Backbone as a chain_set.jsonl record, in Angstrom:
{"seq": "XXXXXXXXXXXXXXXXXXXXXXXXXXXXXXXXXXXXXXXXXXXXXXXXXXXXXXXXXXXXXXXXXXXXXXXXXXXXXXXXXXXXXX", "coords": {"N": [[1.149, 18.632, -2.893], [-1.801, 17.905, -2.842], [-3.096, 17.404, 0.424], [-4.567, 14.951, 0.711], [-3.902, 13.225, -1.015], [-2.082, 11.858, -0.386], [-3.257, 10.499, 1.839], [-4.405, 8.759, 0.247], [-2.674, 7.623, -1.686], [-1.578, 5.425, 0.511], [-3.843, 4.184, 0.952], [-3.873, 3.271, -1.57], [-1.576, 1.464, -1.808], [-2.247, -0.717, 0.134], [-5.119, -1.002, -1.181], [-3.238, -2.196, -3.226], [-1.771, -4.596, -2.566], [-4.147, -6.244, -2.162], [-5.172, -6.863, -4.815], [-2.673, -7.839, -5.413], [-2.759, -10.209, -3.921], [-4.705, -11.26, -5.661], [-7.464, -10.913, -4.88], [-8.842, -8.903, -5.228], [-8.969, -7.317, -8.635], [-6.041, -5.704, -10.386], [-7.188, -3.543, -11.85], [-9.441, -2.83, -10.301], [-8.503, -2.689, -7.349], [-6.867, -0.054, -8.317], [-9.505, 1.492, -8.891], [-10.669, 1.841, -6.415], [-8.649, 3.069, -4.74], [-8.528, 5.789, -6.339], [-6.249, 6.796, -7.754], [-4.221, 8.373, -10.427], [-2.925, 6.587, -12.761], [-0.274, 6.429, -13.232], [1.018, 7.282, -10.605], [-0.772, 4.949, -9.232], [0.471, 2.579, -10.043], [3.332, 3.107, -8.442], [2.692, 2.926, -6.198], [1.711, 0.233, -6.576], [3.758, -1.151, -6.747], [5.162, -1.066, -4.328], [3.185, -2.472, -2.703], [3.912, -5.118, -4.111], [6.581, -5.879, -2.747], [5.535, -5.652, -0.191], [4.07, -8.263, -0.788], [5.72, -9.826, -1.481], [7.478, -10.377, 0.592], [5.503, -11.544, 3.126], [5.11, -13.946, 1.837], [6.884, -15.253, 2.071], [6.683, -15.631, 4.836], [4.419, -16.959, 5.536], [3.868, -18.236, 8.116], [3.492, -16.383, 9.638], [1.374, -14.071, 9.536], [-0.903, -11.352, 9.687], [-0.117, -9.723, 11.401], [3.009, -9.329, 10.487], [1.935, -8.235, 8.078], [1.162, -5.671, 8.479], [3.539, -4.898, 9.765], [5.72, -5.206, 7.413], [4.185, -3.256, 5.603], [3.771, -1.135, 7.116], [6.34, -0.259, 6.883], [6.597, 0.461, 4.021], [4.816, 2.748, 3.79], [5.856, 4.908, 5.372], [7.242, 6.916, 4.102], [4.669, 8.621, 2.974], [3.168, 8.643, 5.153], [4.513, 10.408, 7.409], [4.543, 12.403, 5.611], [1.758, 13.083, 6.437], [1.78, 13.567, 8.686], [3.5, 15.113, 11.048], [5.127, 13.121, 13.013], [4.784, 10.237, 11.507], [2.636, 9.252, 11.925], [-0.852, 9.411, 11.962]], "CA": [[0.301, 17.791, -3.059], [-2.801, 17.751, -1.671], [-2.953, 16.156, 1.738], [-5.512, 13.597, 0.302], [-3.001, 12.661, -2.393], [-1.059, 11.436, 0.999], [-3.528, 9.894, 2.279], [-4.831, 7.834, -1.187], [-1.439, 6.777, -1.711], [-1.698, 4.488, 1.514], [-5.168, 3.328, 0.708], [-3.705, 2.227, -2.535], [-0.659, 0.618, -1.294], [-3.22, -1.601, 0.474], [-5.87, -2.255, -2.182], [-2.882, -2.803, -4.305], [-1.774, -5.614, -1.775], [-5.003, -7.486, -2.596], [-4.384, -6.94, -6.245], [-1.594, -9.112, -5.597], [-3.49, -11.641, -3.93], [-5.779, -12.364, -6.32], [-8.522, -11.118, -4.007], [-8.788, -8.014, -6.839], [-7.839, -7.34, -10.271], [-5.403, -4.547, -10.225], [-7.912, -2.141, -12.14], [-10.55, -2.608, -9.446], [-7.302, -1.797, -7.015], [-6.747, 1.284, -8.719], [-9.953, 1.993, -9.127], [-11.051, 1.634, -5.097], [-8.071, 3.542, -4.08], [-8.563, 6.775, -6.812], [-4.864, 7.633, -7.895], [-4.355, 7.835, -11.876], [-1.732, 5.337, -13.362], [1.683, 6.159, -12.411], [0.675, 6.844, -9.243], [-1.119, 3.792, -8.336], [2.285, 1.804, -10.617], [4.243, 3.393, -7.028], [1.657, 1.906, -4.928], [1.405, -1.413, -6.513], [4.721, -2.071, -6.472], [5.646, -1.076, -2.859], [2.419, -4.034, -2.229], [4.589, -6.186, -4.578], [7.547, -5.702, -1.714], [4.872, -6.491, 1.089], [3.602, -9.322, -1.061], [6.848, -10.667, -1.588], [7.842, -10.661, 1.851], [4.781, -12.232, 3.436], [5.093, -14.775, 1.028], [8.207, -16.097, 2.667], [7.057, -15.554, 5.913], [3.227, -17.172, 5.805], [2.934, -18.126, 9.281], [3.585, -14.445, 10.271], [0.074, -13.329, 9.004], [-1.337, -10.473, 9.586], [1.214, -8.995, 11.964], [3.887, -9.151, 9.526], [1.981, -7.642, 7.095], [1.298, -4.446, 9.012], [4.875, -4.581, 9.927], [5.993, -4.582, 6.225], [3.248, -2.308, 5.44], [4.338, 0.385, 7.516], [7.51, 0.462, 6.332], [6.096, 0.698, 2.598], [3.916, 3.806, 3.67], [6.197, 5.585, 6.303], [7.032, 7.784, 3.464], [3.332, 9.132, 3.022], [2.233, 8.678, 6.403], [5.045, 11.52, 7.402], [3.689, 13.986, 4.688], [0.068, 13.428, 6.78], [2.144, 14.113, 9.94], [5.764, 14.682, 10.738], [6.064, 11.705, 12.936], [4.66, 9.367, 10.381], [0.906, 8.73, 12.33], [-2.327, 10.361, 11.646]], "C": [[-0.787, 17.892, -1.882], [-2.872, 17.124, -0.509], [-4.169, 15.095, 1.403], [-4.798, 12.675, -0.449], [-2.579, 11.563, -1.127], [-1.421, 9.981, 1.715], [-4.509, 8.543, 1.239], [-3.319, 7.127, -1.355], [-1.225, 5.396, -0.386], [-2.206, 3.819, 1.738], [-4.262, 2.735, -0.681], [-3.12, 1.066, -2.137], [-1.342, -0.987, -0.557], [-4.171, -2.229, 0.0], [-4.401, -2.655, -3.392], [-2.446, -4.358, -3.535], [-3.041, -6.351, -2.013], [-5.335, -7.412, -4.08], [-3.418, -8.331, -6.521], [-1.769, -10.808, -5.345], [-4.326, -12.95, -4.327], [-7.194, -12.294, -5.769], [-9.136, -10.23, -5.317], [-7.98, -7.963, -7.947], [-7.457, -6.1, -9.904], [-6.238, -3.489, -11.109], [-8.824, -1.513, -10.919], [-9.842, -2.053, -8.195], [-7.721, -0.352, -7.02], [-8.382, 2.606, -8.538], [-10.413, 2.124, -7.632], [-10.229, 2.929, -4.43], [-7.969, 5.485, -5.335], [-7.489, 7.872, -7.403], [-4.888, 7.786, -9.645], [-3.037, 7.02, -11.999], [-0.503, 5.445, -13.013], [1.667, 5.898, -11.329], [0.474, 5.598, -8.522], [0.037, 2.862, -8.866], [3.075, 2.483, -9.267], [3.813, 2.307, -6.4], [1.772, 0.457, -5.28], [2.663, -2.268, -6.11], [5.705, -2.225, -5.327], [4.413, -2.118, -2.099], [3.069, -5.149, -2.946], [5.436, -6.655, -3.551], [7.083, -6.61, -0.967], [4.498, -8.464, 0.906], [4.348, -10.278, -0.547], [7.5, -11.281, -0.252], [7.022, -11.718, 3.117], [4.817, -12.896, 3.343], [6.377, -15.57, 1.706], [7.998, -16.045, 4.21], [5.017, -15.842, 6.353], [2.873, -17.571, 7.23], [3.11, -16.992, 9.855], [2.126, -14.026, 10.618], [-0.07, -12.152, 9.405], [-0.504, -9.417, 10.261], [2.046, -8.539, 11.416], [3.135, -8.576, 8.545], [1.653, -6.172, 6.857], [2.419, -3.82, 9.448], [5.742, -4.397, 8.231], [4.915, -3.289, 5.358], [3.238, -1.192, 5.664], [5.558, 0.971, 6.999], [7.343, 0.851, 4.504], [5.388, 2.236, 2.796], [4.289, 4.944, 3.95], [6.401, 7.05, 5.082], [5.736, 8.788, 3.519], [2.796, 9.445, 4.129], [3.363, 10.314, 7.142], [4.8, 12.911, 7.012], [2.449, 14.226, 5.378], [0.634, 14.067, 8.038], [3.927, 14.213, 10.121], [6.483, 13.928, 11.428], [5.455, 10.757, 12.538], [3.661, 8.357, 10.827], [0.265, 9.84, 12.353], [-2.64, 11.13, 13.307]], "O": [[-0.73, 17.938, -0.654], [-2.595, 15.931, -0.632], [-4.509, 14.425, 2.378], [-5.067, 11.475, -0.508], [-2.945, 10.392, -1.221], [-0.762, 8.989, 2.027], [-5.137, 7.602, 1.726], [-3.146, 5.955, -1.021], [-0.581, 4.407, -0.738], [-1.884, 2.851, 2.427], [-4.038, 1.526, -0.632], [-3.661, -0.036, -2.051], [-0.894, -2.111, -0.782], [-4.448, -3.403, 0.243], [-4.642, -3.388, -4.351], [-2.928, -5.332, -4.113], [-2.723, -7.539, -2.063], [-6.033, -8.384, -4.37], [-3.396, -9.281, -7.303], [-1.407, -11.864, -5.865], [-4.577, -14.123, -4.052], [-8.03, -13.174, -5.972], [-9.773, -10.751, -6.234], [-6.838, -8.346, -8.197], [-8.19, -5.365, -9.242], [-5.771, -2.358, -10.977], [-8.969, -0.334, -10.595], [-10.329, -1.007, -7.766], [-8.448, 0.318, -6.288], [-8.44, 3.804, -8.26], [-10.743, 3.306, -7.731], [-10.833, 3.739, -3.726], [-7.203, 6.325, -4.863], [-7.585, 9.092, -7.537], [-5.806, 7.131, -10.139], [-2.217, 6.995, -11.08], [0.215, 4.569, -12.532], [2.038, 4.847, -10.807], [1.138, 5.17, -7.578], [0.63, 2.303, -7.944], [3.973, 1.641, -9.276], [4.288, 1.202, -6.135], [1.908, -0.419, -4.426], [2.783, -3.353, -5.54], [6.643, -3.014, -5.211], [4.673, -2.544, -0.974], [2.841, -6.255, -2.455], [5.246, -7.833, -3.249], [7.493, -7.756, -0.789], [4.554, -9.416, 1.685], [4.125, -11.156, 0.287], [7.929, -12.427, -0.12], [7.648, -12.473, 3.861], [4.655, -13.516, 4.394], [6.42, -16.79, 1.545], [8.952, -16.356, 4.924], [4.408, -15.166, 7.183], [1.736, -17.328, 7.633], [2.545, -16.915, 10.946], [1.753, -13.705, 11.746], [1.06, -11.683, 9.549], [-0.241, -8.349, 9.709], [2.206, -7.327, 11.561], [3.981, -8.213, 7.727], [1.719, -5.53, 5.809], [2.527, -2.6, 9.571], [6.349, -3.346, 8.028], [5.369, -2.568, 4.47], [2.886, -0.277, 4.92], [5.829, 2.144, 6.743], [8.168, 1.583, 3.957], [5.462, 2.937, 1.787], [3.798, 5.958, 3.454], [5.742, 8.077, 5.244], [5.891, 9.808, 4.19], [2.016, 10.391, 4.235], [2.683, 11.326, 7.315], [4.807, 14.0, 7.587], [1.887, 15.302, 5.178], [0.052, 15.054, 8.485], [4.956, 13.727, 9.652], [7.679, 13.694, 11.254], [5.467, 9.954, 13.471], [3.592, 7.175, 10.488], [0.645, 10.968, 12.665], [-3.607, 11.875, 13.471]]}, "num_chains": 1, "name": "protein.A"}
């Protein structure tokens, strides 16, 4: 898999999260990240996990968003660098 694909997948989870919030449509989110439908569906599911967790902790705001986001994109980040960070 080309290196760019892992970065696109991280971006897709972020874009898909905004689709779950209603800020973007699912199609707009997929268009922004540039992935095919099946790869985007995987990211959309991960974003759904994040959205459901944030919904149960609305007072935690952005810090919880990034905590949950990190857990969902960890496997992609480890492919970008061996440590899970770029």
